[in-house]
Structures are given as structure tokens and as C-alpha cells.
TORTORMI-384958 format. One line per 3 residues: number of its first residue (from 0); for each residue x, y, z of C-alpha. Coordinates in steps of 0.25 Angstrom, whole numbers, plus 2048, in hexadecimal, padded with zeros to 3 digits. Layout:
# residues N
NUM) X,Y,Z ~ ...
//
This chain:
# residues 581
0) 3FB,D8B,EF0 ~ 401,D8E,EE5 ~ 40B,D85,EE0
3) 417,D8E,EDE ~ 41B,D9E,EDC ~ 425,DA3,ECF
6) 42C,DAF,ED2 ~ 434,DB3,EC5 ~ 43F,DC1,EC5
9) 447,DC2,EB9 ~ 447,DB5,EB5 ~ 44D,DAF,EBE
12) 446,DA2,EC6 ~ 446,DA1,ED6 ~ 43F,D99,EDF
15) 438,DA1,EEB ~ 431,D97,EF5 ~ 42C,D8F,EEA
18) 426,D9A,EE3 ~ 42D,D9F,ED5 ~ 430,DAE,ED2
21) 435,DB2,EC5 ~ 43A,DC2,EC3 ~ 439,DBE,EB3
24) 430,DB6,EAA ~ 436,DAE,EA1 ~ 431,DB1,E94
27) 421,DA9,E92 ~ 428,DA0,E86 ~ 435,D99,E8F
30) 42A,D95,E9C ~ 427,D87,E9E ~ 419,D8A,E9C
33) 40D,D8E,E97 ~ 404,D9B,E9E ~ 3F4,D9D,E9D
36) 3EA,DA6,EA0 ~ 3DA,DA2,E9F ~ 3DE,D96,E97
39) 3E7,D9F,E8C ~ 3F7,DA2,E8B ~ 3FD,DAE,E90
42) 405,DB3,E87 ~ 415,DB5,E8D ~ 411,DC4,E8C
45) 403,DC3,E95 ~ 40B,DBB,EA0 ~ 409,DC4,EAE
48) 41B,DC3,EAF ~ 41B,DCA,EA2 ~ 40F,DD4,EA2
51) 414,DD8,EB0 ~ 421,DDC,EAC ~ 41C,DE1,E9F
54) 413,DE9,EA7 ~ 41A,DED,EB0 ~ 40E,DE9,EBA
57) 40E,DDD,EC5 ~ 403,DD2,EBF ~ 3FD,DCA,ECA
60) 3F6,DBE,ECB ~ 3F5,DB8,EBE ~ 3EE,DAA,EBA
63) 3F7,DA1,EB3 ~ 3F5,D93,EAD ~ 404,D8C,EAB
66) 404,D81,EA1 ~ 412,D7A,EA2 ~ 41B,D74,E99
69) 413,D65,E9F ~ 404,D69,E9E ~ 403,D6D,EAD
72) 3FA,D7A,EAF ~ 3FE,D83,EBD ~ 3F6,D90,EC1
75) 3FD,D9C,EC4 ~ 3FC,DA7,ECA ~ 405,DB4,EC6
78) 40A,DBF,ECA ~ 414,DC8,EC3 ~ 41A,DD4,EC7
81) 425,DDF,EBF ~ 431,DE2,EC7 ~ 436,DF1,EC3
84) 446,DF6,EC0 ~ 44A,E03,EC7 ~ 444,E09,EBE
87) 435,E04,EBD ~ 43B,DFC,EB0 ~ 436,DED,EB2
90) 440,DE4,EB3 ~ 438,DD7,EB5 ~ 42E,DD2,EBF
93) 429,DC7,EC9 ~ 41E,DBD,EC9 ~ 417,DB2,ED1
96) 413,DA7,ECC ~ 408,D9E,ED6 ~ 403,D93,ED3
99) 3F5,D93,ED5 ~ 3F3,D85,ECE ~ 3EB,D7C,ED9
102) 3E3,D8A,EDE ~ 3E1,D8B,ECF ~ 3DA,D7D,ECF
105) 3D5,D7D,EDD ~ 3CE,D87,EDA ~ 3CA,D83,ECD
108) 3C2,D79,ED6 ~ 3BD,D82,EE0 ~ 3B6,D88,ED5
111) 3AF,D7B,ECE ~ 3AB,D76,EDD ~ 3A5,D84,EDE
114) 3A0,D84,ED1 ~ 39B,D75,ED3 ~ 396,D7B,EE1
117) 38E,D87,EDA ~ 38B,D7A,ED1 ~ 385,D71,EDC
120) 37F,D7C,EE5 ~ 377,D81,EDA ~ 373,D73,ED7
123) 370,D71,EE5 ~ 367,D7F,EE6 ~ 360,D7A,ED8
126) 35F,D6D,EE2 ~ 359,D72,EEC ~ 34F,D7E,EE5
129) 34A,D72,EDD ~ 348,D68,EEB ~ 341,D77,EF1
132) 34B,D77,EFC ~ 358,D82,F02 ~ 367,D7D,F07
135) 36C,D84,F12 ~ 37A,D84,F1A ~ 378,D88,F2A
138) 387,D8F,F2E ~ 385,D8D,F3C ~ 391,D95,F41
141) 38B,DA1,F3A ~ 37C,D9C,F39 ~ 37B,DA2,F2E
144) 373,D97,F25 ~ 374,D99,F15 ~ 365,D93,F09
147) 366,D92,EFD ~ 35F,D98,EF0 ~ 353,D8A,EF6
150) 34D,D93,F00 ~ 346,D9C,EF8 ~ 33E,D8E,EF1
153) 33D,D87,EFD ~ 338,D94,F08 ~ 339,D9F,EFC
156) 343,DA6,F04 ~ 351,DA9,EFD ~ 35B,DA6,F07
159) 361,DB4,F04 ~ 355,DBB,F0A ~ 351,DB4,F18
162) 35C,DB3,F25 ~ 369,DA9,F26 ~ 364,DA4,F31
165) 35E,D96,F36 ~ 355,DA0,F3F ~ 34D,DA2,F32
168) 34B,D95,F2E ~ 347,D92,F3B ~ 33C,D9A,F3E
171) 335,D99,F2F ~ 334,D8A,F34 ~ 326,D82,F37
174) 322,D86,F47 ~ 31E,D77,F46 ~ 32C,D71,F42
177) 337,D7A,F4A ~ 339,D75,F56 ~ 33B,D67,F4F
180) 342,D6A,F45 ~ 34C,D71,F4C ~ 34D,D65,F56
183) 34F,D5D,F4D ~ 35B,D66,F45 ~ 361,D65,F54
186) 362,D56,F55 ~ 365,D54,F49 ~ 36E,D48,F48
189) 37E,D47,F49 ~ 389,D3E,F44 ~ 395,D3F,F42
192) 39B,D3A,F32 ~ 3A7,D33,F33 ~ 3AD,D38,F26
195) 3AE,D43,F2D ~ 3AA,D41,F3A ~ 3A7,D50,F3A
198) 399,D50,F42 ~ 38D,D53,F36 ~ 37D,D52,F38
201) 370,D53,F31 ~ 363,D59,F34 ~ 357,D58,F29
204) 348,D5C,F2F ~ 33B,D61,F27 ~ 333,D6C,F2A
207) 32C,D76,F27 ~ 32F,D85,F25 ~ 329,D93,F20
210) 32A,D97,F11 ~ 32A,DA6,F0D ~ 31C,DA5,F06
213) 319,DA0,F15 ~ 314,D90,F14 ~ 31C,D86,F19
216) 328,D7E,F11 ~ 32A,D71,F18 ~ 33A,D6E,F18
219) 343,D62,F19 ~ 351,D68,F1F ~ 35C,D5E,F1F
222) 36A,D63,F23 ~ 379,D5F,F28 ~ 380,D66,F34
225) 38F,D67,F30 ~ 398,D66,F39 ~ 3A7,D6D,F3C
228) 3B4,D62,F40 ~ 3B0,D66,F4F ~ 3A2,D63,F4E
231) 39D,D71,F4F ~ 391,D73,F45 ~ 393,D7D,F38
234) 38A,D7D,F2F ~ 37B,D75,F2B ~ 377,D73,F1C
237) 36C,D6E,F18 ~ 35F,D70,F0F ~ 352,D72,F10
240) 348,D6C,F08 ~ 338,D6E,F03 ~ 330,D62,F07
243) 322,D6A,F08 ~ 31D,D60,EFE ~ 324,D54,F03
246) 31C,D58,F11 ~ 310,D5A,F0A ~ 311,D4C,F02
249) 314,D47,F11 ~ 307,D4D,F17 ~ 2FF,D49,F0B
252) 303,D3C,F0D ~ 300,D3D,F1C ~ 2F5,D3F,F1B
255) 2F0,D37,F0F ~ 2F8,D2C,F1C ~ 2EF,D33,F25
258) 2E3,D32,F1C ~ 2E5,D24,F16 ~ 2E7,D21,F26
261) 2D9,D26,F2B ~ 2D2,D20,F1E ~ 2D7,D13,F22
264) 2D4,D15,F31 ~ 2C6,D19,F2D ~ 2C4,D0B,F24
267) 2CB,D04,F2E ~ 2BE,D0A,F37 ~ 2B7,D07,F2D
270) 2BB,CF8,F2B ~ 2B9,CF6,F3B ~ 2AB,CFC,F3B
273) 2A6,CF9,F30 ~ 299,CF0,F31 ~ 29B,CE7,F2A
276) 2A7,CDB,F2B ~ 2B3,CDD,F21 ~ 2C2,CD5,F22
279) 2CB,CD3,F1A ~ 2D1,CC1,F14 ~ 2DC,CBD,F11
282) 2E0,CB3,F05 ~ 2DC,CA5,F10 ~ 2D0,CAD,F18
285) 2D6,CB1,F22 ~ 2D0,CBE,F2A ~ 2DC,CC9,F25
288) 2D2,CD5,F2C ~ 2C6,CD8,F31 ~ 2B9,CE1,F37
291) 2B5,CE2,F45 ~ 2A7,CE0,F3E ~ 2AB,CD4,F38
294) 2B0,CCE,F46 ~ 2A3,CD3,F4B ~ 29C,CC9,F3E
297) 2A6,CC0,F40 ~ 2A4,CBF,F50 ~ 2B4,CBE,F50
300) 2BE,CC8,F54 ~ 2C5,CCE,F4B ~ 2D4,CC8,F50
303) 2CF,CBB,F4F ~ 2CD,CBD,F40 ~ 2DA,CC3,F3B
306) 2E3,CB6,F36 ~ 2D7,CAB,F36 ~ 2CF,CA7,F2C
309) 2C0,CA9,F28 ~ 2BB,C9B,F2D ~ 2C4,C9C,F38
312) 2BD,CA9,F3D ~ 2AD,CA4,F39 ~ 2AE,C97,F32
315) 29B,C96,F31 ~ 2A0,C9F,F24 ~ 2AB,C9C,F20
318) 2A5,C90,F17 ~ 29D,C9C,F10 ~ 2A9,CA6,F0E
321) 2B5,CA0,F0C ~ 2B2,C9B,EFD ~ 2AC,CA8,EF9
324) 2BA,CB0,EFF ~ 2C2,CA6,EF9 ~ 2B9,CA8,EEC
327) 2BE,CB9,EEE ~ 2CE,CB5,EF2 ~ 2CC,CAB,EE4
330) 2C5,CB4,EDA ~ 2C9,CC2,EDD ~ 2BA,CC5,EDD
333) 2B3,CCD,EE8 ~ 2A5,CC3,EEF ~ 29C,CCF,EF1
336) 28D,CCD,EFA ~ 290,CBE,EFF ~ 286,CBC,F08
339) 28D,CB0,F14 ~ 285,CAC,F20 ~ 28C,CA6,F2D
342) 28E,CA6,F3A ~ 299,CAD,F41 ~ 29D,CAD,F50
345) 297,CBC,F53 ~ 28C,CB2,F54 ~ 28A,CA2,F53
348) 27D,C9E,F4C ~ 279,CA8,F46 ~ 279,CA8,F37
351) 27C,CB5,F32 ~ 27E,CBA,F23 ~ 28A,CC5,F20
354) 28C,CCB,F13 ~ 29A,CC9,F0D ~ 2A2,CD1,F01
357) 2B0,CCC,EFE ~ 2BA,CD5,EF8 ~ 2C7,CCF,EF1
360) 2D4,CD5,EF9 ~ 2E1,CD5,EEE ~ 2F0,CD7,EF1
363) 2F8,CE2,EEA ~ 2FC,CD8,EDF ~ 2EC,CD5,EDB
366) 2ED,CC7,EE1 ~ 2E0,CC5,EEC ~ 2E5,CC4,EFA
369) 2D8,CC4,F00 ~ 2CA,CC9,F04 ~ 2C2,CD6,F0A
372) 2B7,CD1,F0F ~ 2A9,CD9,F15 ~ 29F,CD2,F1C
375) 292,CD9,F1E ~ 288,CD1,F27 ~ 279,CD1,F23
378) 273,CC7,F2E ~ 269,CD4,F33 ~ 267,CD6,F25
381) 262,CCA,F1F ~ 25A,CC7,F2C ~ 252,CD4,F29
384) 250,CD3,F1D ~ 24C,CC6,F1E ~ 243,CCC,F29
387) 23F,CD7,F1D ~ 23C,CCB,F12 ~ 233,CC5,F1C
390) 22C,CD3,F22 ~ 22A,CD8,F13 ~ 226,CC8,F10
393) 21A,CCA,F19 ~ 216,CD8,F13 ~ 217,CD4,F06
396) 20D,CC8,F0B ~ 204,CD2,F14 ~ 205,CDC,F05
399) 200,CD1,EFD ~ 1F6,CCD,F04 ~ 1F0,CDC,F09
402) 1E3,CE0,F00 ~ 1EA,CEB,EFE ~ 1F3,CEF,EF3
405) 201,CF3,EF8 ~ 20E,CFA,EF1 ~ 21B,D02,EF7
408) 224,D0C,EF1 ~ 231,D15,EF3 ~ 230,D21,EFA
411) 22E,D25,EED ~ 222,D20,EEC ~ 228,D16,EDF
414) 21D,D09,EE1 ~ 228,CFB,EE3 ~ 21E,CF3,EEA
417) 20E,CEE,EE9 ~ 208,CE4,EF1 ~ 202,CD7,EE8
420) 1F3,CDB,EEC ~ 1F8,CE6,EE0 ~ 1FB,CDF,ED6
423) 1F3,CD3,ED8 ~ 1E6,CE1,ED5 ~ 1EE,CE7,EC8
426) 1F5,CDD,EC4 ~ 202,CE4,EC0 ~ 210,CE1,EC6
429) 219,CE9,ECE ~ 222,CEE,EC1 ~ 215,CF2,EBC
432) 210,CF9,EC9 ~ 21F,D00,ED1 ~ 222,D0F,ED1
435) 214,D15,ECA ~ 20E,D08,EC3 ~ 205,D0B,ECC
438) 1FF,D14,EC2 ~ 1FA,D0C,EB9 ~ 1EF,D04,EC1
441) 1EA,D12,EC4 ~ 1DC,D16,EBF ~ 1DF,D20,EB7
444) 1D6,D2C,EBC ~ 1DC,D29,ECA ~ 1ED,D26,EC6
447) 1EF,D35,EC7 ~ 1E9,D3A,ED2 ~ 1F1,D2C,ED9
450) 1FD,D31,ED5 ~ 1FF,D40,ED9 ~ 1FA,D3C,EE5
453) 202,D31,EE9 ~ 20E,D38,EE2 ~ 20B,D42,EED
456) 20D,D38,EF9 ~ 21A,D33,EF4 ~ 220,D40,EF4
459) 21B,D47,F00 ~ 21A,D39,F0A ~ 20B,D3B,F0B
462) 202,D30,F0C ~ 1FA,D2D,F00 ~ 1EE,D29,EFF
465) 1E5,D27,EF1 ~ 1D9,D1E,EEC ~ 1D9,D1A,EDD
468) 1D3,D0E,ED7 ~ 1DE,D03,ED1 ~ 1DE,CFA,EC4
471) 1DD,CEC,EC7 ~ 1E1,CE1,EBE ~ 1D6,CDF,EB8
474) 1D3,CEF,EB3 ~ 1CA,CF4,EBD ~ 1CE,CFF,EC8
477) 1CC,CFD,ED7 ~ 1CC,D0A,EE3 ~ 1D8,D07,EEB
480) 1DA,D0F,EF7 ~ 1E9,D11,EF8 ~ 1F1,D16,F03
483) 201,D19,F03 ~ 20C,D1C,F0F ~ 219,D1F,F11
486) 225,D16,F18 ~ 22E,D1F,F1D ~ 23A,D1B,F24
489) 241,D1F,F31 ~ 244,D2D,F2C ~ 238,D2F,F26
492) 23A,D2F,F17 ~ 233,D27,F0E ~ 236,D1A,F09
495) 22B,D14,F04 ~ 21B,D14,F03 ~ 211,D09,F05
498) 205,D08,EFC ~ 1F6,D03,EFE ~ 1ED,D00,EF5
501) 1DF,CFA,EF9 ~ 1D3,CFB,EF3 ~ 1C8,D00,EF5
504) 1BE,CFE,EE8 ~ 1B2,CF7,EF2 ~ 1B3,D03,EFB
507) 1B5,D0C,EF0 ~ 1A5,D05,EE9 ~ 1A0,D03,EF7
510) 1A1,D14,EF8 ~ 19A,D16,EEC ~ 18F,D0E,EED
513) 18F,D15,EFB ~ 18F,D21,EF4 ~ 184,D1E,EEC
516) 17B,D19,EF6 ~ 17C,D24,EFF ~ 17A,D2E,EF3
519) 16D,D28,EF2 ~ 169,D29,F00 ~ 16B,D37,EFF
522) 163,D38,EF5 ~ 159,D32,EFC ~ 15A,D35,F07
525) 15B,D44,F01 ~ 14C,D43,EFB ~ 147,D3E,F0A
528) 14C,D48,F10 ~ 144,D52,F03 ~ 137,D4B,F05
531) 138,D4B,F13 ~ 13D,D59,F15 ~ 12F,D5E,F0C
534) 124,D59,F16 ~ 12B,D5E,F22 ~ 12D,D6C,F1B
537) 11F,D6A,F19 ~ 11C,D68,F27 ~ 125,D6F,F2E
540) 11F,D7D,F25 ~ 111,D76,F29 ~ 110,D79,F37
543) 11A,D86,F36 ~ 10D,D8A,F2E ~ 103,D85,F3A
546) 109,D8D,F42 ~ 10C,D98,F3D ~ 0FB,D98,F37
549) 0F4,D93,F44 ~ 0FF,D99,F4D ~ 0F4,DA0,F57
552) 0EC,D94,F57 ~ 0F3,D88,F5A ~ 0F6,D86,F68
555) 103,D84,F6C ~ 105,D76,F6B ~ 103,D77,F5F
558) 10B,D80,F5C ~ 117,D78,F62 ~ 113,D6B,F5E
561) 116,D73,F4F ~ 122,D78,F52 ~ 126,D6A,F55
564) 123,D66,F4A ~ 12C,D70,F40 ~ 137,D6B,F4A
567) 135,D5E,F46 ~ 133,D5F,F3A ~ 143,D69,F39
570) 146,D5A,F40 ~ 143,D52,F34 ~ 14A,D5C,F2A
573) 156,D5E,F32 ~ 155,D4E,F30 ~ 153,D50,F22
576) 15D,D58,F1F ~ 168,D50,F28 ~ 164,D45,F1E
579) 16B,D4B,F12 ~ 176,D4E,F19
//
């Protein structure tokens, strides 16, 4: 809006409705102001009116600044048109001066604002690129959506290459998120701005949208709904940011939490089903937590333990337990493998035995806040150990009083036990004989054979038997019949070998004597048989000769008697032969 307009003609001036029209321009040096263009003062002959008069052409819309004598500056838009006489000679000019000072100020402010806005937009675009996001503006009347350059960083699309519609966006949304997101959009709460009294509405959601490369990108969508004074929705302005990294972190955190929850459930299941008693005491030895097994050991329900002291629940073992537990609270040091005996309500009148391990529990400051106790009942084990000790004692009594030597090895043949008869005979100790030390009391002529055969049995699991001499404490050797049997577990695996050595020296001597007597008898029989067979052969031959020579002269009875004689001679020879077998 111009403040005034002037027109000048031939040096006269007259106001025309606030405007000034001049027919002739005053001399530049007589004007009460100075005139500038582009920061430079305009010479008098270069002013618009002088140029129009001199050139005979109109000079239009020239912007000049006028510096008044009081220092005020005004912006003017000047147009000068020459005036001609009937001979077409320039006789003057008409000029208009339009005050555009306010307009220039507004233009300057607008330019500054536009520059600031451009700078802000540039910063915002850079910020959106930094956070991998895009700004959008959805004009509802036209259905057109403007999207910023961040769309490329977000989804790999340039804004100018995609349709400016909402359908393009929703078509790329994940099917599992689309209905939910649209429902949230429609249900966005509407409020009334307390200052402008206009409606306002905000929308926030998170969903997946497909990238140009085909993978899914999680985005955060935040927008603001703009309404006109009549309550009509004009546009939706918002921004989308990439939250995929956050979602991955949240998913990893969720999986970690689920894993921790599962592990806690597993630990709780182990805690409650453990075959040993578990409990936690506070500093007053009150039960804070325990498992089912300890409740069974004490013969009291879990709920009836909580908040009660050790002495309240199991007074029969309190005297023995309390000093130990208080020492853990005082020293902060664990007590391990404590053997405790007593009675509980689970089995009144029955003395039972437990192994306890007590560990200090510390709070965040490092102070002992309680005790974790592990209780394992060993009553049956103690009874079994007593039974084993009694059985072993009976076995040792039997083994040490048997006539044979007895020994045992591990599954590989390493001897770890002998009965006392072995040491009494050999004069050795277990340290000398364990393992394969027994070879030192074997006869040098037999030891290699014995080792070879017994190693074969240890490797194959076959029954072993052998006969060899062993040296006694007096240095003499006696003969022993030795046997070993593998002892197997329920799966058939050899766990050890049990062996014996039986003294057969007397039997060996008897066998030698018997062999000698048999040899003498064999010689005697051989001699006797030879002496007997010679006359028998002579009788047989003589009878045969008589029969051959007198065959026609002998009566039948005599011939039969000769045949009978030879038959009996052969029988006698057969009997003699049998003596030699």
C-alpha cells in the first residue's frame, strides 16, 4: 500500500487525492532530499524525470530511495512520461511517485522469513535424514500428499518417483498392521485448543512398511490434524521415523526376558523338585523360603515354615544347628559338609542324619543378610555304610582265616587287596605287592609265562587258572594252584577280579612219588610179561608142532585138547599184553 503519490507539471504542484503530480522536475540541487539507487546516489541528470525529458521516452517503475534532510529514508516507485508540443518537441514530463516504503519493509521481512524458513527446512531435512525419517503433509481437499526427501533414506524411494497418494503408502504396509493402524487413526482423540478454540487431533502409531529392496521397516508415525474455524479437517501433517533398530533391540530384550523367565521357571522347578532340602534363613533364623523336600524332611508344610524360626519348626535339632548358623552370619564364611543328627515330626522317635552346607547370602552392600542352607538326608546311606562295614568285616575275617591266599584287582588287573595269609607267607607289605608287584615273589623260570596268561585274561575277561611256584619269606618255593574270576556289574561290565592261590605242594610231591612208583611198576610188569610170554609162546608152538606132525595119528579128542591148549595160551598172552597198557 503506497503512502502518497505525486504528479509534477512545469514546476507547479497540486495535490490529487493524496497523490502528487509534477509537470516539471525541480533542479536536483534544490530538492530537500537526496536520491539513491542500489546504495549509490543518483546524479541529477540520471533522475527518472530528467532522463524522460532528455530521451523523450517514458521511464517506468524505477525504484529509488530518498534520504530526507531529517535522516528519514523512503522507498519510492517512480514513473516519468515526457510531454510533447504540437511539433513533437519535448516540452516537459509528467511523473508519479509511489511510496513503497512499507511494501519494501514487508518484502524484506518476507524474504528474511523465507530465508529463515528455507534454512529451517534444510536443517529439518538434515535432521530427518539423520534419524532416517520423512515429513509428510496430506491435503484432504485435494487428497495430495507431500513427502520430504527423507523418504529415500527411509524406504529407498525418491518422493518425485512415487504417487502423492495415501493409497501408495497403505498398500506397502504390513498386512498384520494395516487394520490396527487404520483403526488407531480413526480413533485418534479430538480436543479443543484452549487458545484458538479450534479442534486439534493427534495420531501416533508404530507399524511395518515394505522397503524398496523388499524387506520390512518398522516406522513410528506421528501426525497432527489441522481443522478450519468451522471444524472441517483440512490437512494432516506428520513425520515417519525408522525405529527398526529400536524394535530389534526390543525384540532381543523381549527374547532375553523370556529366556530369563524360562530359566527362572526352570530354576524354580529344579528348586521345588530337587531331591535335597533347600531353604533360606534371615538373620533371625526365620524361614524365608524352602522347597518341598525340606518340608518333607521336617514333616511340616511349607506355609507353616514361613516367618517361623528354626527352633519353632524343628526344636530337636535347634541346639546343634543354631550355633553353626550364627557363626555363618557372624563370620560370613560358609560351613560345608556338616553332619547333623536328630528327630523331626516326619519320623518321631527315629534318629536321622543329614549333611548340611551353609552359605552366606549378602545384600547389595556386601553385608550378610541371610543364609542359604542345603540339606541332604543320609540316614539310609549311613545304615548302608554300617551294613557294608559289617559285611566287609565278616569278609575280612573269613578271608584272613581261609587256607588259601586271596586277592582282588580293579577292572584292569591292578591288585589293591590281599588277605593276611598272603603277607604271612611272602613276608611282604601291600605297598610292595600292590599293582604288579607280586611278580617279585614268582619263580624266574615261570613268571613270564604267568604274566602273559593272566594279562590275556584281564584283556579278554576269560576265567584264569595256572599253576606255579611262589617264594615264601624263608626263600623256599611252594607250588600253588591259582584261579581268578571276573566280577561284573548289572550291565555286564567287569568291575574287578577276585583270585585265590591254593598250596598244592604236598599234592605235587605225592604226584611225583606216585609217578615214580608207577614207573617202577611199569618196569616190573614189562619184565614179568616178557618172562611169562616166552614159555607161553613155546607151549603154543609145541602144541602146533605136535598137531602138525601127528595129525593123522592123534585121536579127535587129543586134537581138540591141543586146540583148547592153544586157545588158553592166547588168552594168557592177551592178559599179559593188558598188563603192559
